N, CA, C and O atoms as a DFTB+ gen file, in Angstrom:
268 C
 N C O
     1  1     -65.536      98.030    -152.710
     2  2     -63.720      97.621    -152.706
     3  2     -63.489      98.716    -152.808
     4  3     -64.228      99.533    -153.357
     5  1     -62.195      98.995    -152.191
     6  2     -61.643     100.142    -152.168
     7  2     -60.262     100.045    -152.643
     8  3     -59.807      98.902    -152.677
     9  1     -59.417     101.103    -153.058
    10  2     -58.122     101.004    -153.425
    11  2     -57.465     101.061    -152.233
    12  3     -57.464     102.150    -151.660
    13  1     -56.832     100.015    -151.660
    14  2     -55.990      99.799    -150.685
    15  2     -54.434     100.583    -150.633
    16  3     -53.896     101.095    -149.652
    17  1     -53.914     100.481    -152.067
    18  2     -52.766     101.289    -152.302
    19  2     -52.619     103.020    -152.367
    20  3     -51.608     103.722    -152.408
    21  1     -54.025     103.367    -152.360
    22  2     -54.069     104.556    -152.455
    23  2     -54.190     104.994    -150.953
    24  3     -53.985     106.204    -150.853
    25  1     -54.451     104.403    -149.791
    26  2     -54.902     104.947    -148.430
    27  2     -53.687     104.654    -147.849
    28  3     -53.453     105.185    -146.763
    29  1     -52.700     103.777    -148.437
    30  2     -51.562     103.525    -147.570
    31  2     -50.335     104.523    -147.856
    32  3     -49.771     104.750    -148.926
    33  1     -50.077     105.084    -146.498
    34  2     -48.943     106.248    -146.824
    35  2     -47.682     105.497    -147.071
    36  3     -47.434     104.354    -146.689
    37  1     -46.812     106.404    -147.857
    38  2     -45.453     105.600    -148.223
    39  2     -44.743     105.698    -146.570
    40  3     -44.881     106.634    -145.784
    41  1     -43.926     104.363    -146.347
    42  2     -43.339     104.463    -144.810
    43  2     -42.096     105.065    -145.425
    44  3     -41.783     105.262    -146.599
    45  1     -41.355     105.345    -144.036
    46  2     -39.839     105.706    -143.976
    47  2     -39.024     104.555    -144.075
    48  3     -38.544     104.091    -143.041
    49  1     -38.766     103.952    -145.324
    50  2     -38.086     102.877    -145.036
    51  2     -36.431     103.134    -144.624
    52  3     -35.658     102.203    -144.402
    53  1     -36.150     104.201    -144.583
    54  2     -34.467     104.267    -144.111
    55  2     -34.804     104.054    -142.733
    56  3     -34.004     103.362    -142.103
    57  1     -35.945     104.552    -142.040
    58  2     -36.227     104.427    -140.441
    59  2     -36.386     103.163    -140.129
    60  3     -35.828     102.656    -139.156
    61  1     -37.308     102.411    -141.070
    62  2     -37.323     101.029    -140.860
    63  2     -36.575     100.223    -140.558
    64  3     -36.597      99.474    -139.581
    65  1     -35.638     100.336    -141.612
    66  2     -34.193      99.771    -141.940
    67  2     -33.440      99.735    -140.582
    68  3     -32.906      98.728    -140.116
    69  1     -33.469     101.055    -139.969
    70  2     -32.703     101.337    -138.957
    71  2     -33.096     100.338    -137.816
    72  3     -32.373      99.547    -137.210
    73  1     -34.538     100.606    -137.674
    74  2     -35.310      99.962    -136.609
    75  2     -35.371      98.667    -136.388
    76  3     -35.292      98.192    -135.255
    77  1     -35.540      97.871    -137.610
    78  2     -35.877      96.489    -137.880
    79  2     -34.434      95.711    -137.706
    80  3     -34.486      94.696    -137.011
    81  1     -33.381      96.006    -138.158
    82  2     -32.287      95.499    -138.126
    83  2     -31.872      95.026    -136.493
    84  3     -31.817      93.837    -136.178
    85  1     -31.622      96.031    -135.625
    86  2     -31.338      95.468    -134.377
    87  2     -32.434      94.668    -133.546
    88  3     -32.135      93.864    -132.664
    89  1     -33.678      94.963    -133.905
    90  2     -34.853      94.134    -133.307
    91  2     -34.600      92.623    -133.808
    92  3     -34.658      91.703    -132.992
    93  1     -34.288      92.360    -135.325
    94  2     -34.143      91.039    -135.749
    95  2     -32.793      90.592    -135.351
    96  3     -32.381      89.445    -135.524
    97  1     -31.965      91.781    -134.680
    98  2     -30.157      90.870    -134.533
    99  2     -29.370      90.919    -135.463
   100  3     -28.359      90.221    -135.546
   101  1     -29.739      91.753    -136.279
   102  2     -28.987      91.418    -137.609
   103  2     -27.885      92.921    -137.875
   104  3     -28.373      93.937    -138.370
   105  1     -26.638      92.867    -137.538
   106  2     -25.684      93.787    -137.804
   107  2     -26.041      94.379    -139.106
   108  3     -25.920      93.599    -140.051
   109  1     -26.551      95.852    -139.454
   110  2     -26.285      96.731    -140.680
   111  2     -25.406      97.512    -140.647
   112  3     -25.355      98.532    -139.959
   113  1     -24.425      97.006    -141.580
   114  2     -23.228      98.255    -141.856
   115  2     -23.785      99.205    -142.654
   116  3     -24.512      98.914    -143.605
   117  1     -23.353     100.910    -142.179
   118  2     -23.856     101.747    -143.025
   119  2     -23.805     101.735    -144.715
   120  3     -24.719     102.160    -145.422
   121  1     -22.553     101.163    -145.200
   122  2     -22.185     101.051    -146.088
   123  2     -23.468     100.454    -147.088
   124  3     -23.659     100.829    -148.244
   125  1     -24.287      99.441    -146.353
   126  2     -25.121      98.481    -146.840
   127  2     -26.423      99.055    -146.783
   128  3     -27.279      98.287    -147.222
   129  1     -26.951     100.403    -146.294
   130  2     -28.060     100.475    -146.072
   131  2     -28.757     100.931    -147.060
   132  3     -29.935     100.614    -147.224
   133  1     -28.038     101.821    -147.925
   134  2     -28.667     102.071    -149.199
   135  2     -29.256     101.035    -150.128
   136  3     -30.223     101.299    -150.843
   137  1     -28.615      99.755    -150.112
   138  2     -29.048      98.412    -150.887
   139  2     -29.966      97.637    -150.414
   140  3     -30.635      96.848    -151.082
   141  1     -30.074      97.908    -148.712
   142  2     -31.131      97.493    -148.207
   143  2     -32.541      98.155    -148.218
   144  3     -33.664      97.656    -148.140
   145  1     -32.099      99.487    -148.344
   146  2     -33.684     100.543    -148.498
   147  2     -33.979     100.200    -149.774
   148  3     -35.200     100.285    -149.907
   149  1     -33.345      99.780    -150.991
   150  2     -33.927      99.546    -151.986
   151  2     -34.438      98.462    -152.293
   152  3     -35.330      98.495    -153.141
   153  1     -34.043      97.157    -151.705
   154  2     -34.603      96.199    -151.837
   155  2     -36.201      96.296    -150.816
   156  3     -37.217      95.672    -151.122
   157  1     -36.095      97.106    -149.746
   158  2     -37.289      97.378    -149.178
   159  2     -38.242      98.087    -150.148
   160  3     -39.454      97.880    -150.078
   161  1     -37.812      98.760    -150.879
   162  2     -38.755      99.872    -151.838
   163  2     -38.990      98.901    -152.965
   164  3     -39.776      99.337    -153.806
   165  1     -38.463      97.577    -153.223
   166  2     -39.183      96.767    -154.176
   167  2     -40.254      96.115    -153.612
   168  3     -41.334      96.028    -154.196
   169  1     -40.041      95.645    -152.511
   170  2     -40.794      94.800    -151.655
   171  2     -42.150      95.398    -151.458
   172  3     -43.244      94.862    -151.635
   173  1     -41.892      96.529    -151.087
   174  2     -43.232      97.634    -150.831
   175  2     -43.983      97.921    -151.753
   176  3     -45.193      98.093    -151.605
   177  1     -43.179      98.043    -153.170
   178  2     -44.407      97.947    -154.380
   179  2     -44.852      96.759    -155.080
   180  3     -45.647      96.730    -156.020
   181  1     -44.186      95.655    -154.461
   182  2     -44.884      94.367    -154.819
   183  2     -46.045      93.884    -154.055
   184  3     -46.996      93.233    -154.487
   185  1     -45.770      94.415    -152.514
   186  2     -46.684      94.078    -151.643
   187  2     -48.113      95.310    -152.205
   188  3     -49.318      95.072    -152.119
   189  1     -47.654      96.221    -152.596
   190  2     -48.862      97.467    -152.910
   191  2     -49.537      96.922    -153.998
   192  3     -50.758      97.079    -153.960
   193  1     -49.036      96.260    -155.060
   194  2     -49.719      95.374    -155.988
   195  2     -50.429      94.593    -155.587
   196  3     -51.614      94.841    -155.810
   197  1     -50.162      93.444    -154.909
   198  2     -51.129      92.329    -154.184
   199  2     -52.200      92.861    -153.289
   200  3     -53.406      92.667    -153.448
   201  1     -51.581      93.624    -152.230
   202  2     -52.818      94.527    -151.623
   203  2     -53.869      95.483    -152.270
   204  3     -55.015      95.643    -151.849
   205  1     -53.381      96.019    -153.221
   206  2     -54.298      96.934    -154.099
   207  2     -55.163      96.145    -154.995
   208  3     -56.124      96.775    -155.438
   209  1     -55.048      94.872    -155.381
   210  2     -55.760      93.949    -156.183
   211  2     -57.266      93.812    -155.932
   212  3     -57.607      93.068    -155.012
   213  1     -58.270      94.489    -156.694
   214  2     -59.203      94.600    -156.193
   215  2     -60.257      92.916    -156.362
   216  3     -60.456      92.468    -157.491
   217  1     -60.760      92.256    -155.231
   218  2     -61.445      91.404    -155.152
   219  2     -62.802      91.681    -154.693
   220  3     -62.961      92.397    -153.704
   221  1     -63.749      91.205    -155.292
   222  2     -65.233      91.173    -154.791
   223  2     -65.538      90.910    -153.373
   224  3     -64.712      90.264    -152.729
   225  1     -66.325      91.212    -152.957
   226  2     -66.685      90.879    -151.364
   227  2     -67.284      89.426    -151.608
   228  3     -67.479      89.018    -150.463
   229  1     -67.675      88.442    -152.481
   230  2     -67.961      87.389    -152.497
   231  2     -66.763      86.569    -152.799
   232  3     -67.008      85.412    -153.139
   233  1     -65.305      86.989    -152.737
   234  2     -64.317      86.245    -152.917
   235  2     -64.191      84.995    -151.667
   236  3     -64.244      85.180    -150.451
   237  1     -64.048      83.966    -152.245
   238  2     -63.564      83.044    -150.999
   239  2     -62.467      82.995    -150.507
   240  3     -61.670      82.869    -151.437
   241  1     -61.867      83.026    -149.406
   242  2     -60.521      82.668    -148.905
   243  2     -59.812      81.398    -149.614
   244  3     -60.492      80.442    -149.986
   245  1     -58.665      81.433    -149.750
   246  2     -57.994      80.014    -150.312
   247  2     -58.078      78.884    -148.911
   248  3     -57.988      79.326    -147.766
   249  1     -58.220      77.724    -149.132
   250  2     -58.149      76.947    -148.280
   251  2     -56.748      76.760    -147.628
   252  3     -55.826      77.303    -148.236
   253  1     -56.449      76.111    -146.542
   254  2     -55.191      76.292    -145.962
   255  2     -54.983      74.692    -145.928
   256  3     -55.854      73.970    -145.441
   257  1     -53.715      74.140    -146.501
   258  2     -53.326      72.516    -146.688
   259  2     -52.312      72.558    -145.398
   260  3     -51.611      73.474    -144.969
   261  1     -52.486      71.356    -144.995
   262  2     -51.366      71.357    -143.909
   263  2     -50.648      69.679    -144.266
   264  3     -51.402      68.785    -144.651
   265  1     -49.414      69.471    -144.115
   266  2     -49.022      68.083    -144.101
   267  2     -49.095      67.386    -143.078
   268  3     -48.750      66.205    -143.110
């Protein structure tokens, strides 16, 4: 088991927001960039918690349910 959170570099979320918005076809008003980056920071922290949760090598993947 490894600590994935320690291995993941901190991304440049300002650059990510600036690059992702046009790719998604979303106009990003510069006045909202700070708020968008703040939300990305929270999402990055939540993803680090999930990604950094240690699982044994014997853990089974969850089944996939389809309707």
